[in-house]
C-alpha positions as CSV (number, residue, x, y, z in Angstrom):
1,M,17.9,0.6,-4.0
2,K,16.6,-0.5,-0.6
3,S,19.3,1.5,1.2
4,R,18.5,4.5,-0.9
5,I,14.8,4.3,0.1
6,D,15.7,3.6,3.7
7,G,17.9,6.7,3.6
8,E,15.1,8.9,2.3
9,V,12.7,7.5,4.9
10,S,15.1,7.9,7.8
11,R,16.6,11.3,6.8
12,T,14.7,13.0,9.7
13,N,15.6,10.2,12.2
14,E,19.4,10.8,12.1
15,A,19.5,12.2,15.7
16,R,17.1,9.7,17.2
17,R,18.4,8.3,20.5
18,G,15.5,6.1,21.5
19,P,14.6,2.5,20.7
20,V,14.0,1.2,17.2
21,V,10.3,0.8,16.6
22,A,9.5,-1.4,13.5
23,A,5.9,-1.2,12.4
24,A,4.6,-3.4,9.6
25,L,1.0,-2.3,8.9
26,L,0.5,-3.8,5.5
27,G,-1.4,-7.1,5.6
28,G,-1.9,-6.9,9.3
29,C,-0.4,-5.0,12.3
30,R,3.0,-6.1,13.6
31,I,4.9,-3.7,15.8
32,S,8.1,-4.4,17.6
33,V,10.4,-2.4,20.0
34,G,13.9,-3.6,19.4
35,E,13.5,-7.4,19.0
36,R,10.3,-7.7,21.2
37,M,6.9,-7.7,19.7
38,V,4.1,-5.4,21.0
39,D,0.9,-7.2,21.8
40,T,-1.5,-5.9,19.1
41,A,-3.7,-9.0,19.0
42,S,-5.4,-8.9,22.4
43,S,-7.3,-5.7,22.0
44,R,-8.7,-4.2,18.8
45,R,-8.8,-0.7,20.3
46,T,-5.2,-0.9,21.5
47,R,-4.1,-2.1,18.1
48,G,-5.9,0.8,16.4
49,L,-4.7,3.4,18.7
50,V,-1.0,2.3,18.5
51,A,-1.3,2.1,14.7
52,Y,-2.8,5.6,14.5
53,L,-0.1,7.2,16.7
54,V,2.7,5.5,14.8
55,V,1.3,6.6,11.4
56,H,0.8,10.2,12.7
57,R,3.9,10.2,14.9
58,R,5.2,13.5,13.5
59,A,2.3,15.4,15.1
60,W,1.0,15.7,18.6
61,I,-2.6,14.5,18.5
62,P,-5.1,16.4,20.6
63,R,-7.2,14.4,23.0
64,D,-10.4,15.6,21.5
65,V,-9.3,14.4,18.0
66,L,-8.6,10.9,19.4
67,M,-12.0,10.9,21.1
68,D,-13.7,11.9,17.8
69,I,-11.9,9.3,15.8
70,F,-12.3,6.3,18.1
71,W,-15.5,7.1,19.9
72,P,-17.4,9.4,17.6
73,H,-20.9,8.5,18.9
74,A,-20.1,8.5,22.6
75,A,-20.9,11.3,25.0
76,P,-17.8,13.5,25.8
77,A,-17.4,12.1,29.3
78,A,-17.7,8.5,28.2
79,A,-15.3,9.1,25.3
80,R,-12.8,10.7,27.6
81,N,-12.9,7.7,30.0
82,S,-12.6,5.2,27.1
83,L,-9.6,7.1,25.8
84,H,-8.0,7.0,29.2
85,V,-8.5,3.3,29.5
86,A,-7.2,2.7,26.0
87,L,-4.1,4.8,26.5
88,T,-3.4,2.9,29.7
89,R,-3.5,-0.3,27.8
90,V,-1.3,1.1,25.1
91,R,1.3,2.1,27.7
92,A,1.1,-1.4,29.2
93,A,1.6,-3.1,25.8
94,L,4.6,-0.8,24.9
95,R,6.1,-1.3,28.4
96,A,5.9,-5.1,28.1
97,A,7.8,-4.9,24.8
98,G,10.5,-2.6,26.4
99,G,9.1,0.7,25.2
100,E,8.8,2.2,28.7
101,A,8.5,5.9,27.6
102,L,7.4,5.5,24.0
103,L,3.9,7.1,24.6
104,E,4.3,10.7,25.6
105,R,1.8,13.3,26.7
106,N,2.2,17.0,25.9
107,F,-0.5,18.9,27.8
108,D,-3.7,17.5,26.2
109,T,-2.0,15.9,23.2
110,Y,-0.4,12.5,22.7
111,G,2.2,11.0,20.5
112,I,5.0,8.6,20.0
113,S,8.3,9.8,21.6
114,R,10.3,12.0,19.2
115,D,13.4,10.1,20.3
116,A,12.1,6.8,18.9
117,D,13.6,5.6,15.6
118,V,10.3,4.5,13.9
119,R,10.6,2.3,10.8
120,L,7.3,2.0,9.0
121,D,6.6,-0.1,5.9
122,V,4.0,2.5,4.8
123,D,6.7,5.2,4.6
124,Q,9.0,2.9,2.6
125,V,6.2,2.2,0.1
126,E,5.5,5.8,-0.4
127,A,9.2,6.7,-0.6
128,A,9.7,4.0,-3.3
129,G,6.6,5.3,-5.2
130,A,8.0,8.9,-5.2
131,L,11.4,7.5,-6.4
132,A,9.7,5.6,-9.2
133,R,7.9,8.7,-10.4
134,R,11.1,10.7,-10.4
135,A,12.9,7.9,-12.3
136,I,10.1,7.7,-14.9
137,A,10.2,11.5,-15.4
138,A,13.9,11.3,-15.9
139,G,13.7,8.4,-18.3
140,D,15.6,6.0,-16.0
141,A,13.8,2.7,-16.6
142,V,16.4,0.7,-14.5
143,R,15.8,2.8,-11.3
144,A,12.0,2.8,-11.9
145,E,12.1,-1.0,-12.2
146,Q,14.0,-1.3,-8.9
147,A,11.6,1.1,-7.1
148,Y,8.5,-0.8,-8.5
149,G,10.1,-4.1,-7.4
150,M,10.6,-2.7,-3.9
151,I,7.0,-1.7,-3.6
152,C,5.8,-5.1,-4.7
153,Q,8.1,-6.7,-2.1
154,L,6.9,-4.4,0.7
155,Y,3.2,-4.5,-0.1
156,A,2.2,-7.5,1.9
157,G,-1.5,-6.7,1.8
158,V,-4.0,-3.9,2.5
159,F,-3.3,-1.4,5.2
160,L,-4.5,-2.7,8.6
161,A,-6.0,-5.8,7.1
162,D,-7.5,-6.9,10.4
163,D,-9.4,-3.6,10.8
164,L,-11.1,-3.0,7.4
165,Y,-13.9,-0.9,8.7
166,V,-11.9,1.7,10.7
167,D,-12.8,5.0,9.1
168,W,-9.4,6.8,9.6
169,A,-7.5,4.0,7.9
170,L,-9.6,4.1,4.7
171,P,-7.8,7.0,2.9
172,V,-4.4,5.6,3.8
173,R,-5.5,2.1,2.6
174,E,-6.7,3.5,-0.7
175,R,-3.5,5.6,-1.2
176,L,-1.2,2.6,-0.6
177,A,-3.3,0.3,-2.8
178,R,-2.9,2.9,-5.6
179,E,0.9,2.8,-5.1
180,A,0.9,-1.0,-5.3
181,I,-1.3,-1.0,-8.5
182,E,0.9,1.6,-10.1
183,A,4.0,-0.5,-9.3
184,Q,2.5,-3.7,-10.7
185,R,1.3,-1.8,-13.8
186,G,4.7,-0.2,-14.3
187,L,6.5,-3.5,-13.9
188,M,4.1,-5.2,-16.3
189,H,5.0,-2.7,-19.1
190,I,8.7,-3.1,-18.4
191,Y,8.4,-6.9,-18.6
192,L,6.3,-6.6,-21.8
193,R,8.9,-4.5,-23.5
194,R,11.5,-7.0,-22.5
195,G,9.5,-9.9,-23.8
196,D,9.0,-11.6,-20.5
197,C,5.3,-12.4,-21.0
198,G,5.1,-14.8,-18.1
199,A,6.1,-12.3,-15.5
200,A,4.0,-9.6,-17.1
201,A,0.9,-11.8,-17.1
202,V,1.3,-12.6,-13.4
203,L,1.4,-8.9,-12.6
204,A,-1.5,-8.1,-14.9
205,R,-3.7,-10.7,-13.3
206,A,-2.9,-9.4,-9.9
207,V,-4.1,-5.9,-10.8
208,L,-7.2,-7.2,-12.5
209,V,-8.2,-9.0,-9.3
210,V,-8.5,-5.5,-7.8
211,D,-9.7,-3.6,-10.8
212,P,-11.0,-5.9,-13.6
213,A,-12.1,-2.8,-15.7
214,D,-8.5,-1.5,-16.0
215,E,-8.2,-1.3,-19.8
216,D,-4.5,-0.6,-19.9
217,V,-3.8,-3.8,-17.9
218,N,-6.3,-5.8,-19.8
219,R,-4.5,-4.8,-23.0
220,G,-1.2,-5.8,-21.4
221,L,-2.6,-9.3,-20.5
222,M,-4.1,-9.6,-24.0
223,A,-0.7,-8.9,-25.5
224,C,1.0,-11.4,-23.2
225,L,-1.5,-14.1,-24.2
226,A,-1.3,-13.4,-27.9
227,S,2.5,-13.2,-27.9
228,S,2.7,-16.6,-26.2
229,G,0.5,-18.3,-28.8
230,Q,-2.7,-18.2,-26.7
231,R,-4.6,-16.0,-29.1
232,H,-8.0,-17.5,-28.2
233,L,-7.5,-16.6,-24.5
234,A,-6.4,-13.1,-25.5
235,L,-9.7,-12.6,-27.4
236,E,-11.7,-14.0,-24.6
237,Q,-9.9,-11.6,-22.2
238,Y,-11.1,-8.7,-24.5
239,R,-14.7,-10.0,-24.3
240,R,-14.5,-10.4,-20.6
241,M,-13.2,-6.8,-20.3
242,A,-16.0,-5.5,-22.5
243,R,-18.6,-7.2,-20.4
244,T,-17.1,-5.7,-17.2
245,L,-16.9,-2.2,-18.7
246,W,-20.5,-2.4,-19.7
247,R,-21.7,-3.9,-16.4
248,T,-19.7,-1.4,-14.3
249,Y,-19.8,1.9,-16.3
250,R,-22.2,1.3,-19.2
251,I,-19.4,2.0,-21.7
252,G,-17.6,-0.1,-24.3
253,P,-13.9,-0.7,-24.8
254,S,-11.8,2.2,-26.1
255,A,-10.6,2.5,-29.7
256,E,-7.1,1.4,-28.6
257,S,-8.5,-1.8,-27.0
258,A,-10.7,-2.5,-30.0
259,A,-7.7,-2.0,-32.3
260,L,-5.6,-4.5,-30.3
261,Y,-8.5,-7.0,-30.5
262,E,-8.6,-6.7,-34.3
263,A,-4.8,-7.0,-34.5
264,I,-4.9,-10.2,-32.5
265,R,-7.8,-11.6,-34.7
266,K,-5.9,-11.2,-37.9
267,P,-4.4,-14.3,-39.4
268,G,-0.6,-14.7,-39.2
269,P,1.9,-14.2,-36.4
270,Y,1.0,-11.6,-33.8
271,R,3.6,-8.9,-33.2
272,S,3.3,-6.9,-30.0
273,A,3.5,-3.1,-30.3
274,S,5.2,-3.0,-26.9
């Protein structure tokens, strides 16, 4: 499965002649050229600029766009000077890691060399997400489980975790977080159908840390608890969800959630509908 995802990600890189640039931007910012690490810790601006250029490496980025993104409130002359300084530091950081010609200029635009073989965890997560959706549409649960598992392995944390208040990173961060939640939710249902309540409960709790009002996942956790003989905890999970829904959205649980609650309350063995 990983080789298939890597193949989809690198399909456009087959003719690359330059160095391998590995960028892990989930849970932090770790970039290497070959086996040498790029210094992304010394300067927040250098880190942000390198990350932006790597993520948007398929386009030449105009100088004015970079100025607006990184120095939106500065006067044009000051922003231009700041960009020049930052690009000089980026070149120095890449050069120190062996990436002598990685940063290229094309008139008044900048980008990562088209010869570089860039391997980005963000691309791998999104490729795995697309593969999972195709597998689900085709009814291929085995391949969907493999793709979901790959996302869970790759998603080491939020995108650019050391720079949470960078505006340009927000939509990327939200998109990747949705991919991770969908993978965890999908795996939870697969494990529930298999009867692996322990693994399903771990995934459900991970999603609920991010979105405690997710009714689908709350129901999954309730089913896990009830199936493993912890009916009182399942009922308390429902009550906790109801309080969260009311506090957050001023709504009550859905009919489906209420029906599960009543089914768990009934005397006798609980049988999961999953």
